[in-house]
C-alpha positions in Angstrom: 63.2 66.2 154.9 66.7 65.4 153.6 68.6 62.4 154.7 72.3 62.1 155.3 73.5 58.7 154.4 76.5 57.5 156.5 78.3 54.3 155.5 80.2 53.9 158.7 79.6 51.9 161.9 77.8 53.6 164.8 80.4 52.4 167.2 81.7 55.9 168.2 84.7 56.0 165.9 82.9 58.4 163.5 81.1 61.4 165.0 78.7 62.6 162.4 76.5 64.7 164.6 77.3 68.0 162.8 76.1 66.4 159.6 72.6 66.4 161.1 72.4 70.1 160.2 71.8 68.9 156.6 69.2 66.2 157.4 68.3 63.1 159.3 71.3 60.8 159.8 70.6 57.5 158.1 73.2 54.9 158.8 73.7 52.2 156.2 76.9 50.5 157.1 77.0 47.0 155.4 77.6 44.9 158.5 79.4 41.6 158.2 80.6 42.2 154.7 84.4 42.4 154.0 85.3 45.7 152.2 87.3 43.5 149.8 84.2 41.5 148.8 83.2 44.2 146.3 80.6 42.0 144.5 78.6 41.5 147.7 79.1 45.1 148.8 77.9 46.4 145.4 74.7 44.3 145.7 74.0 45.5 149.3 74.8 49.1 148.6 72.6 49.1 145.4 69.6 48.6 147.7 70.6 51.7 149.7 71.1 53.8 146.5 67.5 53.0 145.6 66.5 54.9 148.8 68.5 58.1 147.9 66.6 61.1 146.6 69.4 62.8 144.5 67.9 66.3 144.8 67.6 66.4 148.5 69.8 63.7 150.2 73.5 63.6 150.9 76.3 61.0 151.2 79.0 61.6 153.7 82.6 60.8 152.9 83.0 59.1 156.3 83.9 55.5 156.9 85.8 52.8 155.0 87.2 54.2 151.8 86.1 51.2 149.7 82.5 51.3 151.0 82.2 55.0 150.6 83.8 54.9 147.1 81.3 52.2 145.9 78.4 54.1 147.4 79.3 57.3 145.7 80.0 55.5 142.4 76.7 53.7 142.5 74.8 56.9 143.3 76.5 58.8 140.5 75.8 55.9 138.1 72.1 55.8 139.1 71.3 59.5 139.1 74.2 61.3 137.3 74.9 63.4 140.4 75.5 62.9 144.1 75.4 65.5 146.9 78.4 65.0 149.2 79.1 66.1 152.7 82.9 66.5 153.3 84.2 67.0 156.8 86.4 70.1 157.1 88.6 69.4 160.1 89.6 73.1 160.5 86.1 74.2 161.0 84.8 70.9 162.5 81.9 71.1 160.1 80.6 69.3 157.0 80.8 71.2 153.7 78.4 70.4 150.9 79.6 69.6 147.4 77.8 68.2 144.4 79.5 65.9 141.9 77.9 65.6 138.4 78.7 63.2 135.7 78.7 65.2 132.5 78.4 62.0 130.4 75.4 60.7 132.2 72.1 60.8 130.3 69.0 59.6 132.1 67.6 56.5 130.4 71.0 55.2 129.2 70.9 52.4 131.7 
C-alpha cells in the first residue's frame, strides 16, 4: 500500500485527511529541530527518504516550507523523481503531480 509522507506536525493546524485517499498517512515531522538548522534537518530527513518507495509513495506539500523543500530535494536527488500531493483549495482535495529530474541518472551518486 502506498504511503503519504507528511512533514508537518500533527497538532491540528494541517488537516491532511483527504490525502488518505492516496495511501496511509505517514507523519515524519522533524520534532525539535529548527527549520533554519538545515544541516541537522538534512541528516534527519535523509533517514525518511530511505523509507520512500518512489513508484508508489507520495510527499505532501504541507508544512514548513523549508522542511518540505528539503524533503522534496532529497527525494528527487535519491530517486530522480518524486510523487507530490498538492492541496487544491478550490476543490478541497489533493492533486497528484510527479516531478522528474531529467539530468538524474541512477548510479551517479
